[in-house]
GUMARBA-727833 format. One record per residue: residue in three letters; residue number from 1; x, y, z of N, C-alpha, C in turn. Coordinates in nm, 3 decimals, padded with zeros to 5 digits. Each point is the difference from the previous one (the first is absolute). Example, Ala and Ser with C-alpha at 12.3 -4.5 7.8 and 13.67 -1.06 7.14 Angstrom:
+-----+-----+---------+---------+---------+---------+---------+---------+---------+---------+---------+
:   r :   k :    n.xx :    n.yy :    n.zz :   ca.xx :   ca.yy :   ca.zz :    c.xx :    c.yy :    c.zz :
+-----+-----+---------+---------+---------+---------+---------+---------+---------+---------+---------+
: ALA :   1 :  01.319 : -00.569 :  00.780 : -00.089 :  00.119 :  00.000 :  00.090 :  00.120 :  00.000 :
: SER :   2 : -00.035 :  00.105 : -00.072 :  00.082 :  00.119 :  00.006 : -00.077 :  00.109 :  00.073 :
+-----+-----+---------+---------+---------+---------+---------+---------+---------+---------+---------+
***
This chain:
+-----+-----+---------+---------+---------+---------+---------+---------+---------+---------+---------+
:   r :   k :    n.xx :    n.yy :    n.zz :   ca.xx :   ca.yy :   ca.zz :    c.xx :    c.yy :    c.zz :
+-----+-----+---------+---------+---------+---------+---------+---------+---------+---------+---------+
: MET :   1 :  00.083 : -00.119 :  00.000 : -00.083 :  00.119 :  00.000 :  00.087 :  00.126 :  00.000 :
: LYS :   2 :  00.108 : -00.001 :  00.079 :  00.089 :  00.114 :  00.009 :  00.068 :  00.029 : -00.134 :
: ILE :   3 :  00.041 : -00.105 : -00.072 :  00.064 :  00.016 : -00.131 : -00.098 :  00.060 : -00.099 :
: GLN :   4 : -00.126 : -00.043 :  00.003 : -00.101 :  00.055 : -00.090 : -00.022 :  00.149 :  00.026 :
: THR :   5 : -00.001 :  00.038 :  00.126 : -00.019 :  00.141 :  00.035 :  00.117 :  00.082 : -00.052 :
: VAL :   6 :  00.122 : -00.048 :  00.019 :  00.118 :  00.071 : -00.048 : -00.004 :  00.011 : -00.152 :
: LEU :   7 : -00.037 : -00.108 : -00.068 : -00.009 :  00.001 : -00.145 : -00.101 :  00.104 : -00.048 :
: VAL :   8 : -00.115 :  00.006 :  00.063 : -00.102 :  00.098 : -00.038 :  00.052 :  00.142 :  00.021 :
: VAL :   9 :  00.065 :  00.024 :  00.112 :  00.055 :  00.133 :  00.028 :  00.104 :  00.038 : -00.105 :
: VAL :  10 :  00.087 : -00.092 : -00.037 :  00.103 :  00.027 : -00.100 : -00.064 :  00.027 : -00.135 :
: LEU :  11 : -00.097 : -00.079 : -00.041 : -00.066 :  00.019 : -00.129 : -00.073 :  00.133 : -00.005 :
: VAL :  12 : -00.069 :  00.036 :  00.106 : -00.071 :  00.128 :  00.004 :  00.101 :  00.114 : -00.010 :
: GLY :  13 :  00.113 : -00.013 :  00.067 :  00.104 :  00.103 : -00.005 :  00.060 :  00.017 : -00.137 :
: LEU :  14 :  00.002 : -00.106 : -00.081 :  00.058 :  00.006 : -00.133 : -00.091 :  00.063 : -00.103 :
: MET :  15 : -00.130 :  00.008 :  00.029 : -00.094 :  00.058 : -00.095 :  00.021 :  00.150 : -00.007 :
: GLY :  16 :  00.029 :  00.052 : -00.119 :  00.020 :  00.144 : -00.016 : -00.133 :  00.069 : -00.020 :
: VAL :  17 : -00.015 :  00.116 :  00.055 : -00.122 :  00.076 : -00.018 :  00.039 :  00.141 : -00.037 :
: ALA :  18 : -00.071 :  00.057 : -00.092 :  00.028 :  00.136 : -00.040 : -00.105 :  00.093 :  00.055 :
: CYS :  19 :  00.042 :  00.108 :  00.059 : -00.087 :  00.110 :  00.040 : -00.104 : -00.037 :  00.103 :
: GLY :  20 :  00.006 : -00.116 :  00.060 : -00.101 : -00.035 :  00.097 :  00.037 : -00.123 :  00.077 :
: VAL :  21 : -00.099 : -00.064 :  00.057 :  00.028 : -00.111 :  00.089 : -00.071 : -00.129 : -00.039 :
: VAL :  22 : -00.062 : -00.006 : -00.117 : -00.069 : -00.120 : -00.043 :  00.083 : -00.068 : -00.108 :
: PRO :  23 :  00.032 : -00.131 :  00.015 :  00.083 : -00.067 : -00.101 : -00.070 : -00.005 : -00.136 :
: ARG :  24 :  00.080 :  00.001 : -00.106 : -00.053 : -00.014 : -00.136 : -00.037 : -00.145 : -00.027 :
: SER :  25 : -00.089 : -00.017 : -00.096 : -00.030 : -00.136 : -00.045 :  00.112 : -00.042 : -00.094 :
: SER :  26 :  00.007 : -00.130 : -00.030 :  00.106 : -00.047 : -00.088 : -00.026 :  00.037 : -00.145 :
: GLN :  27 : -00.125 :  00.029 : -00.035 : -00.033 :  00.041 : -00.136 :  00.005 :  00.152 : -00.009 :
: PRO :  28 :  00.077 :  00.057 : -00.093 :  00.000 :  00.144 : -00.012 : -00.136 :  00.048 : -00.051 :
: PRO :  29 : -00.048 :  00.115 :  00.046 : -00.127 :  00.050 : -00.046 :  00.009 :  00.039 : -00.146 :
: SER :  30 : -00.116 :  00.000 : -00.067 :  00.001 :  00.038 : -00.141 :  00.027 :  00.148 : -00.009 :
: ARG :  31 :  00.055 :  00.040 : -00.111 :  00.025 :  00.141 : -00.022 : -00.045 :  00.035 : -00.140 :
: PRO :  32 : -00.024 :  00.128 : -00.024 : -00.047 :  00.038 : -00.133 :  00.105 : -00.033 : -00.105 :
: VAL :  33 : -00.048 : -00.034 : -00.116 :  00.089 : -00.031 : -00.110 :  00.039 :  00.131 : -00.067 :
: ALA :  34 :  00.114 :  00.001 : -00.065 :  00.047 :  00.123 : -00.062 : -00.104 :  00.059 : -00.095 :
: SER :  35 : -00.078 : -00.086 : -00.066 : -00.101 :  00.049 : -00.093 : -00.115 :  00.070 :  00.071 :
: ASP :  36 : -00.017 : -00.021 :  00.132 : -00.105 :  00.067 :  00.076 :  00.039 :  00.142 :  00.038 :
: ARG :  37 :  00.127 :  00.033 : -00.014 :  00.049 :  00.132 :  00.037 :  00.050 :  00.070 : -00.124 :
: PRO :  38 :  00.006 :  00.132 :  00.006 :  00.061 :  00.071 : -00.112 :  00.144 : -00.049 : -00.017 :
: SER :  39 :  00.044 : -00.008 : -00.124 :  00.136 : -00.050 : -00.022 :  00.101 :  00.103 :  00.046 :
: THR :  40 :  00.116 : -00.051 :  00.041 :  00.105 :  00.090 :  00.044 :  00.100 :  00.015 : -00.112 :
: SER :  41 :  00.066 :  00.111 :  00.001 :  00.098 :  00.027 : -00.103 :  00.138 :  00.004 :  00.064 :
: SER :  42 :  00.095 : -00.063 : -00.067 :  00.135 :  00.004 :  00.056 :  00.068 :  00.133 : -00.031 :
: GLY :  43 : -00.061 :  00.081 : -00.079 :  00.061 :  00.129 : -00.029 : -00.047 :  00.109 :  00.097 :
: SER :  44 : -00.083 :  00.021 :  00.001 : -00.042 :  00.121 :  00.074 :  00.101 :  00.022 :  00.113 :
: ASP :  45 : -00.479 : -01.553 :  02.820 :  00.032 : -00.139 :  00.013 :  00.027 : -00.038 :  00.143 :
: THR :  46 : -00.007 : -00.110 :  00.023 :  00.036 : -00.023 :  00.141 :  00.144 : -00.045 :  00.002 :
: SER :  47 :  00.086 :  00.089 :  00.039 :  00.139 : -00.036 :  00.011 :  00.073 :  00.110 :  00.072 :
: THR :  48 :  00.105 : -00.036 :  00.063 :  00.088 :  00.100 :  00.058 :  00.102 :  00.028 : -00.107 :
: ALA :  49 :  00.004 :  00.122 : -00.044 :  00.084 :  00.035 : -00.114 :  00.140 :  00.036 :  00.044 :
: THR :  50 :  00.096 : -00.054 : -00.074 :  00.139 :  00.038 :  00.020 :  00.063 :  00.010 : -00.137 :
: GLU :  51 :  00.089 :  00.094 : -00.016 :  00.069 :  00.014 : -00.127 :  00.124 : -00.088 :  00.001 :
: SER :  52 :  00.030 : -00.054 : -00.115 :  00.119 : -00.080 : -00.014 :  00.093 :  00.066 : -00.098 :
: SER :  53 :  00.124 :  00.017 :  00.037 :  00.094 :  00.062 : -00.092 :  00.073 : -00.105 : -00.083 :
: THR :  54 : -00.025 : -00.126 :  00.028 :  00.063 : -00.107 : -00.075 : -00.087 : -00.034 : -00.119 :
: PRO :  55 :  00.053 :  00.005 : -00.121 : -00.081 : -00.034 : -00.116 : -00.044 : -00.146 :  00.007 :
: SER :  56 : -00.123 : -00.022 : -00.041 : -00.052 : -00.137 : -00.004 : -00.021 : -00.038 : -00.146 :
: SER :  57 : -00.039 : -00.123 : -00.023 : -00.026 : -00.043 : -00.137 : -00.115 :  00.079 : -00.058 :
: ALA :  58 : -00.096 :  00.044 :  00.085 : -00.111 :  00.081 : -00.049 :  00.051 :  00.134 : -00.051 :
: ASP :  59 :  00.107 :  00.055 :  00.061 :  00.057 :  00.126 : -00.044 :  00.045 : -00.010 : -00.145 :
: GLU :  60 :  00.057 : -00.112 : -00.036 :  00.052 : -00.019 : -00.134 : -00.106 : -00.050 : -00.096 :
: ALA :  61 : -00.107 : -00.061 :  00.051 : -00.100 : -00.062 : -00.085 : -00.093 :  00.100 : -00.066 :
: VAL :  62 : -00.027 :  00.114 :  00.063 : -00.095 :  00.095 : -00.056 :  00.071 :  00.092 : -00.097 :
: GLN :  63 : -00.021 : -00.022 : -00.126 :  00.057 :  00.084 : -00.104 : -00.115 :  00.047 : -00.087 :
: PRO :  64 :  00.001 :  00.127 : -00.038 : -00.109 :  00.048 : -00.085 : -00.001 : -00.074 : -00.133 :
: ALA :  65 : -00.119 : -00.045 : -00.039 : -00.015 : -00.067 : -00.128 : -00.002 :  00.104 : -00.113 :
: MET :  66 : -00.034 :  00.124 :  00.037 : -00.006 :  00.107 : -00.098 :  00.098 :  00.108 :  00.043 :
: LYS :  67 :  00.089 :  00.038 : -00.084 :  00.093 :  00.108 :  00.032 : -00.072 :  00.133 : -00.022 :
: VAL :  68 :  00.017 :  00.089 :  00.092 : -00.060 :  00.132 : -00.015 :  00.112 :  00.098 : -00.033 :
: SER :  69 : -00.031 :  00.094 : -00.088 :  00.105 :  00.090 : -00.043 :  00.015 :  00.121 :  00.090 :
: SER :  70 : -00.101 :  00.029 :  00.083 :  00.014 :  00.116 :  00.087 : -00.096 : -00.011 :  00.118 :
: LEU :  71 :  00.032 :  00.075 :  00.104 : -00.090 :  00.005 :  00.116 : -00.130 :  00.069 : -00.037 :
: ASN :  72 :  00.002 :  00.088 : -00.100 : -00.125 :  00.063 : -00.046 : -00.094 : -00.105 : -00.058 :
: GLU :  73 :  00.057 : -00.097 : -00.069 : -00.079 : -00.110 : -00.056 : -00.062 : -00.083 :  00.112 :
: VAL :  74 :  00.078 : -00.027 :  00.104 : -00.050 : -00.075 :  00.115 : -00.113 :  00.078 :  00.067 :
: LYS :  75 :  00.023 :  00.130 :  00.020 : -00.103 :  00.083 :  00.064 : -00.128 :  00.002 : -00.083 :
: ALA :  76 :  00.013 :  00.011 : -00.131 : -00.118 :  00.002 : -00.088 : -00.079 : -00.130 :  00.013 :
: SER :  77 :  00.070 : -00.113 :  00.006 : -00.067 : -00.129 :  00.015 : -00.064 : -00.012 :  00.138 :
: LEU :  78 :  00.067 :  00.050 :  00.104 : -00.058 : -00.003 :  00.134 : -00.124 :  00.088 :  00.008 :
: MET :  79 :  00.003 :  00.115 : -00.066 : -00.118 :  00.087 :  00.000 : -00.114 : -00.064 : -00.078 :
: GLN :  80 :  00.032 : -00.077 : -00.105 : -00.105 : -00.073 : -00.071 : -00.059 : -00.108 :  00.091 :
: ALA :  81 :  00.086 : -00.069 :  00.075 : -00.049 : -00.101 :  00.095 : -00.090 :  00.067 :  00.104 :
: TYR :  82 :  00.039 :  00.117 :  00.046 : -00.082 :  00.073 :  00.097 : -00.136 :  00.033 : -00.060 :
: ARG :  83 : -00.003 :  00.051 : -00.122 : -00.129 :  00.031 : -00.065 : -00.085 : -00.126 : -00.015 :
: ASP :  84 :  00.064 : -00.112 : -00.034 : -00.073 : -00.125 : -00.019 : -00.056 : -00.055 :  00.131 :
: TRP :  85 :  00.071 :  00.021 :  00.111 : -00.035 : -00.062 :  00.128 : -00.055 :  00.098 :  00.104 :
: GLN :  86 :  00.006 :  00.130 : -00.027 : -00.039 :  00.101 :  00.098 : -00.136 : -00.029 :  00.062 :
: GLY :  87 : -00.004 :  00.006 :  00.133 : -00.126 : -00.020 :  00.072 : -00.038 : -00.145 :  00.024 :
: THR :  88 :  00.073 : -00.094 : -00.059 : -00.030 : -00.141 :  00.027 :  00.009 : -00.021 :  00.150 :
: PRO :  89 : -00.105 : -00.057 :  00.062 :  00.003 : -00.014 :  00.146 :  00.105 : -00.099 :  00.048 :
: TYR :  90 :  00.046 :  00.023 :  00.122 :  00.093 : -00.091 :  00.064 : -00.078 : -00.122 :  00.048 :
: VAL :  91 :  00.047 : -00.118 : -00.040 : -00.055 : -00.126 :  00.049 :  00.118 : -00.091 :  00.030 :
: LEU :  92 :  00.014 : -00.039 :  00.126 :  00.111 : -00.087 :  00.039 : -00.005 : -00.129 : -00.081 :
: GLY :  93 :  00.109 : -00.031 : -00.069 :  00.007 : -00.119 : -00.083 : -00.061 :  00.019 : -00.138 :
: GLY :  94 : -00.057 :  00.118 : -00.028 : -00.062 :  00.026 : -00.129 :  00.103 :  00.022 : -00.108 :
: GLY :  95 : -00.039 : -00.026 : -00.125 :  00.091 :  00.016 : -00.111 : -00.071 :  00.037 : -00.128 :
: SER :  96 : -00.110 :  00.075 :  00.012 : -00.073 :  00.042 : -00.119 : -00.050 :  00.142 :  00.023 :
: GLN :  97 : -00.066 :  00.056 : -00.099 : -00.053 :  00.135 :  00.015 : -00.125 :  00.003 :  00.087 :
: GLU :  98 : -00.043 : -00.115 :  00.045 : -00.106 : -00.007 :  00.102 :  00.058 :  00.031 :  00.137 :
: GLY :  99 :  00.129 : -00.024 :  00.017 :  00.070 :  00.025 :  00.126 :  00.139 : -00.058 : -00.007 :
: VAL : 100 :  00.096 :  00.072 :  00.057 :  00.140 : -00.042 : -00.008 :  00.071 :  00.042 :  00.128 :
: ASP : 101 :  00.101 : -00.078 :  00.040 :  00.080 :  00.043 :  00.115 :  00.132 :  00.057 : -00.052 :
: CYS : 102 :  00.080 :  00.055 :  00.092 :  00.119 :  00.076 : -00.041 :  00.102 : -00.086 : -00.076 :
: SER : 103 :  00.029 : -00.117 :  00.051 :  00.105 : -00.081 : -00.063 : -00.045 : -00.057 : -00.133 :
: ARG : 104 : -00.127 : -00.031 : -00.011 : -00.051 : -00.054 : -00.127 : -00.004 :  00.111 : -00.105 :
: LEU : 105 : -00.032 :  00.123 :  00.042 :  00.003 :  00.113 : -00.094 :  00.141 :  00.018 : -00.055 :
: VAL : 106 :  00.100 : -00.004 :  00.087 :  00.140 :  00.012 : -00.043 :  00.034 : -00.112 : -00.097 :
: ASN : 107 : -00.039 : -00.122 :  00.032 :  00.024 : -00.116 : -00.086 : -00.064 :  00.021 : -00.138 :
: ILE : 108 : -00.125 :  00.042 : -00.003 : -00.073 :  00.019 : -00.126 :  00.061 :  00.113 : -00.083 :
: VAL : 109 :  00.026 :  00.114 :  00.063 :  00.054 :  00.113 : -00.074 :  00.136 : -00.033 : -00.060 :
: LEU : 110 :  00.088 : -00.059 :  00.079 :  00.133 : -00.035 : -00.053 : -00.009 : -00.102 : -00.111 :
: ASP : 111 : -00.089 : -00.098 :  00.014 : -00.014 : -00.103 : -00.102 : -00.067 :  00.054 : -00.127 :
: ASP : 112 : -00.117 :  00.062 :  00.016 : -00.078 :  00.042 : -00.116 :  00.058 :  00.120 : -00.074 :
: TYR : 113 :  00.065 :  00.091 :  00.070 :  00.047 :  00.122 : -00.063 :  00.149 : -00.001 : -00.032 :
: PHE : 114 :  00.076 : -00.091 :  00.065 :  00.145 : -00.003 : -00.022 :  00.055 : -00.139 : -00.028 :
: GLY : 115 : -00.081 : -00.104 :  00.012 :  00.048 : -00.135 : -00.023 :  00.094 : -00.052 :  00.107 :
: ILE : 116 : -00.012 :  00.055 :  00.122 :  00.086 : -00.041 :  00.110 : -00.083 : -00.085 :  00.097 :
: ASP : 117 :  00.046 : -00.120 :  00.028 : -00.071 : -00.091 :  00.089 :  00.056 :  00.010 :  00.141 :
: VAL : 118 : -00.086 :  00.037 :  00.095 :  00.041 :  00.004 :  00.141 : -00.101 : -00.083 :  00.080 :
: PRO : 119 :  00.038 : -00.043 :  00.119 : -00.093 : -00.078 :  00.083 : -00.128 :  00.079 :  00.030 :
: THR : 120 : -00.099 : -00.069 :  00.052 : -00.129 :  00.064 :  00.026 : -00.022 :  00.035 :  00.147 :
: ASN : 121 :  00.103 : -00.012 :  00.083 : -00.020 :  00.047 :  00.138 :  00.113 :  00.092 :  00.041 :
: THR : 122 : -00.034 :  00.091 :  00.089 :  00.091 :  00.108 :  00.039 :  00.131 : -00.050 :  00.057 :
: LYS : 123 : -00.005 : -00.098 :  00.087 :  00.122 : -00.050 :  00.063 :  00.099 : -00.053 : -00.104 :
: GLU : 124 : -00.051 : -00.074 : -00.099 :  00.087 : -00.053 : -00.105 :  00.048 :  00.112 : -00.093 :
: GLN : 125 : -00.084 :  00.100 : -00.025 :  00.040 :  00.112 : -00.085 :  00.115 :  00.079 :  00.063 :
: LEU : 126 :  00.009 : -00.006 :  00.131 :  00.106 :  00.070 :  00.073 :  00.138 : -00.056 : -00.032 :
: SER : 127 :  00.006 : -00.112 : -00.073 :  00.128 : -00.063 : -00.034 :  00.037 :  00.013 : -00.148 :
: VAL : 128 : -00.087 :  00.060 : -00.082 :  00.029 :  00.008 : -00.143 :  00.081 :  00.124 : -00.033 :
: GLY : 129 :  00.067 : -00.004 : -00.113 :  00.076 :  00.115 : -00.045 :  00.118 :  00.030 :  00.090 :
: ASN : 130 :  00.040 :  00.126 :  00.000 :  00.115 :  00.045 :  00.079 : -00.045 :  00.100 :  00.105 :
: LYS : 131 :  00.055 : -00.015 :  00.119 : -00.029 :  00.090 :  00.110 :  00.056 :  00.139 : -00.033 :
: ILE : 132 : -00.079 :  00.103 :  00.029 :  00.046 :  00.137 : -00.020 : -00.035 :  00.084 :  00.122 :
: ARG : 133 :  00.071 :  00.110 :  00.016 : -00.027 :  00.092 :  00.112 : -00.127 :  00.080 : -00.029 :
: ARG : 134 : -00.064 :  00.044 :  00.106 : -00.120 :  00.082 : -00.013 :  00.027 :  00.125 : -00.085 :
: SER : 135 :  00.114 :  00.061 :  00.018 :  00.034 :  00.122 : -00.073 :  00.023 : -00.025 : -00.149 :
: ALA : 136 :  00.019 : -00.125 : -00.041 :  00.026 : -00.033 : -00.139 : -00.125 : -00.048 : -00.075 :
: VAL : 137 : -00.115 : -00.001 :  00.065 : -00.124 : -00.050 : -00.064 : -00.030 :  00.082 : -00.124 :
: ARG : 138 : -00.029 : -00.072 : -00.109 : -00.037 :  00.065 : -00.126 : -00.119 : -00.074 : -00.061 :
: THR : 139 : -00.051 :  00.052 : -00.108 : -00.114 : -00.057 : -00.070 :  00.021 : -00.149 : -00.026 :
: GLY : 140 : -00.100 : -00.080 :  00.036 :  00.004 : -00.144 : -00.024 :  00.050 : -00.083 :  00.116 :
: ASP : 141 :  00.059 :  00.063 :  00.101 :  00.049 : -00.075 :  00.116 : -00.117 : -00.046 :  00.088 :
: LEU : 142 :  00.017 : -00.115 :  00.063 : -00.098 : -00.048 :  00.096 :  00.030 :  00.065 :  00.134 :
: VAL : 143 : -00.105 :  00.048 :  00.066 :  00.017 :  00.061 :  00.132 : -00.084 : -00.078 :  00.100 :
: PHE : 144 :  00.060 : -00.029 :  00.115 : -00.062 : -00.085 :  00.101 : -00.017 :  00.076 :  00.130 :
: PHE : 145 : -00.109 : -00.033 :  00.070 : -00.032 :  00.066 :  00.126 : -00.042 : -00.105 :  00.102 :
: LYS : 146 :  00.030 :  00.028 :  00.124 : -00.047 : -00.085 :  00.110 : -00.119 :  00.074 :  00.060 :
: THR : 147 : -00.121 : -00.048 : -00.031 : -00.122 :  00.072 :  00.037 : -00.062 : -00.048 :  00.130 :
: GLY : 148 :  00.051 : -00.106 :  00.053 : -00.051 : -00.053 :  00.127 :  00.105 : -00.090 :  00.061 :
: ARG : 149 : -00.029 : -00.051 :  00.117 :  00.097 : -00.086 :  00.067 :  00.041 : -00.117 : -00.088 :
: LYS : 150 : -00.096 : -00.054 : -00.074 :  00.030 : -00.117 : -00.085 : -00.046 :  00.020 : -00.144 :
: THR : 151 : -00.018 :  00.122 : -00.042 : -00.050 :  00.022 : -00.137 :  00.095 :  00.089 : -00.080 :
: LEU : 152 :  00.006 : -00.030 : -00.128 :  00.083 :  00.073 : -00.095 : -00.089 :  00.058 : -00.110 :
: HIS : 153 :  00.052 :  00.100 : -00.069 : -00.071 :  00.060 : -00.113 :  00.104 :  00.030 : -00.108 :
: VAL : 154 : -00.040 : -00.007 : -00.127 :  00.092 :  00.023 : -00.110 : -00.068 :  00.084 : -00.108 :
: GLY : 155 :  00.082 :  00.080 : -00.068 : -00.047 :  00.078 : -00.114 :  00.116 :  00.018 : -00.098 :
: ILE : 156 : -00.027 :  00.072 : -00.109 :  00.101 :  00.025 : -00.102 :  00.019 :  00.151 : -00.012 :
: ALA : 157 :  00.124 :  00.046 :  00.013 :  00.027 :  00.143 : -00.012 : -00.033 :  00.048 : -00.140 :
: VAL : 158 : -00.079 :  00.108 : -00.007 : -00.034 :  00.059 : -00.128 :  00.105 :  00.105 : -00.036 :
: ASN : 159 :  00.055 :  00.062 :  00.101 :  00.116 :  00.087 : -00.011 :  00.062 :  00.003 :  00.139 :
: SER : 160 :  00.093 :  00.088 :  00.025 :  00.067 : -00.004 :  00.130 : -00.089 :  00.042 :  00.115 :
: GLY : 161 : -00.116 :  00.059 : -00.027 : -00.084 :  00.048 :  00.108 : -00.136 : -00.066 :  00.014 :
: GLU : 162 : -00.037 : -00.090 : -00.091 : -00.133 : -00.061 :  00.004 :  00.009 : -00.149 : -00.033 :
: PHE : 163 : -00.103 : -00.074 :  00.043 : -00.003 : -00.142 : -00.033 : -00.142 : -00.046 : -00.026 :
: LEU : 164 : -00.011 : -00.099 : -00.089 : -00.126 : -00.063 : -00.037 : -00.020 : -00.120 :  00.090 :
: HIS : 165 : -00.120 : -00.015 :  00.058 : -00.025 : -00.114 :  00.089 : -00.149 : -00.022 :  00.017 :
: ALA : 166 : -00.034 : -00.113 :  00.061 : -00.139 : -00.032 :  00.035 : -00.017 :  00.031 :  00.147 :
: SER : 167 : -00.061 :  00.114 :  00.029 : -00.023 :  00.044 :  00.137 : -00.118 : -00.077 :  00.061 :
: THR : 168 :  00.015 : -00.038 :  00.126 : -00.111 : -00.073 :  00.065 : -00.122 :  00.088 :  00.014 :
: SER : 169 :  00.018 :  00.130 :  00.009 : -00.116 :  00.088 :  00.019 : -00.055 :  00.061 : -00.129 :
: ASN : 170 :  00.087 :  00.024 : -00.099 : -00.045 :  00.069 : -00.121 :  00.019 : -00.079 : -00.129 :
: GLY : 171 :  00.044 : -00.123 :  00.008 :  00.023 : -00.079 : -00.121 :  00.125 :  00.046 : -00.072 :
: VAL : 172 :  00.007 : -00.027 : -00.130 :  00.119 :  00.032 : -00.079 :  00.011 :  00.151 : -00.016 :
: MET : 173 :  00.115 :  00.052 :  00.041 :  00.021 :  00.144 : -00.001 :  00.148 :  00.032 : -00.005 :
: ILE : 174 :  00.032 :  00.127 : -00.012 :  00.138 :  00.047 :  00.010 :  00.009 :  00.083 :  00.127 :
: SER : 175 :  00.103 : -00.029 :  00.082 :  00.022 :  00.072 :  00.125 :  00.138 :  00.062 :  00.001 :
: LYS : 176 :  00.019 :  00.096 :  00.086 :  00.130 :  00.068 :  00.014 :  00.086 : -00.075 :  00.101 :
: LEU : 177 :  00.123 : -00.032 : -00.040 :  00.094 : -00.068 :  00.089 :  00.037 :  00.087 :  00.120 :
: GLY : 178 : -00.005 :  00.131 : -00.017 :  00.037 :  00.091 :  00.107 : -00.108 :  00.022 :  00.105 :
: LYS : 179 : -00.121 : -00.048 : -00.026 : -00.107 :  00.015 :  00.098 :  00.043 : -00.072 :  00.128 :
: SER : 180 : -00.025 :  00.061 :  00.115 :  00.053 : -00.053 :  00.126 : -00.038 : -00.147 :  00.024 :
: TYR : 181 : -00.121 : -00.040 : -00.038 : -00.041 : -00.140 :  00.021 :  00.098 : -00.094 : -00.070 :
: TRP : 182 :  00.028 :  00.026 : -00.127 :  00.088 : -00.088 : -00.078 :  00.146 :  00.019 :  00.039 :
: ARG : 183 :  00.043 :  00.123 :  00.021 :  00.138 :  00.028 :  00.037 :  00.039 : -00.073 :  00.130 :
: ASN : 184 : -00.092 :  00.000 :  00.097 :  00.027 : -00.064 :  00.129 : -00.006 : -00.152 : -00.005 :
: ARG : 185 : -00.058 : -00.056 : -00.104 : -00.013 : -00.146 : -00.011 :  00.088 : -00.061 : -00.108 :
: PHE : 186 :  00.081 :  00.083 : -00.066 :  00.086 : -00.049 : -00.107 :  00.091 : -00.110 :  00.052 :
: LEU : 187 :  00.009 : -00.109 : -00.076 :  00.080 : -00.115 :  00.040 :  00.119 : -00.023 : -00.095 :
: ALA : 188 : -00.027 : -00.003 : -00.130 :  00.105 : -00.033 : -00.096 : -00.043 :  00.041 : -00.141 :
: ALA : 189 :  00.096 : -00.003 : -00.090 : -00.026 :  00.024 : -00.142 :  00.084 : -00.099 : -00.080 :
: ARG : 190 : -00.057 : -00.048 : -00.110 :  00.069 : -00.096 : -00.086 : -00.012 :  00.047 : -00.145 :
: ARG : 191 :  00.107 : -00.016 : -00.076 :  00.001 :  00.038 : -00.142 : -00.013 : -00.126 : -00.085 :
: VAL : 192 : -00.104 : -00.003 : -00.085 : -00.021 : -00.117 : -00.086 :  00.025 :  00.032 : -00.148 :
: PHE : 193 :  00.024 :  00.125 : -00.034 :  00.029 :  00.039 : -00.139 :  00.150 :  00.016 : -00.017 :
+-----+-----+---------+---------+---------+---------+---------+---------+---------+---------+---------+
***
């Protein structure tokens, strides 16, 4: 009986959760197909978070499938993603325009608009790309926040002062990184481009 209890505790601890405290199902939620959204143009959790300065295999595994020629191009695509998703309500574990959570939004935007595959939960996303300092955040970087004792939040920098994310209170929106709420909860930033 004691071994079963320990096993259950270990398994529960291994389940990653993004932006909340309810574990995800093993099946990813459906998401809108590219044809359901305007086309984009290439021109225009429950975890105690700690940063690791040691590169992992995930650091090397995430490479953009699409090369971007400028940060303006990245910003234009992120603004198109914002227009496509703006106001979509926050739903923990959601992955469609009916409702989406922060980590799934990051996963969808990077995949659909840039061809970059990242994990679907915040804790795992904290290991992708390269670690960068807060002062070096630029368009396209992932920004992470510790929003509660055991909860994390993630978004994508639209420029050095704003980020796109799925807010629990207002749905998909752009917020200012300098706002005291976000500034005081900033945890890490990762570069995936």
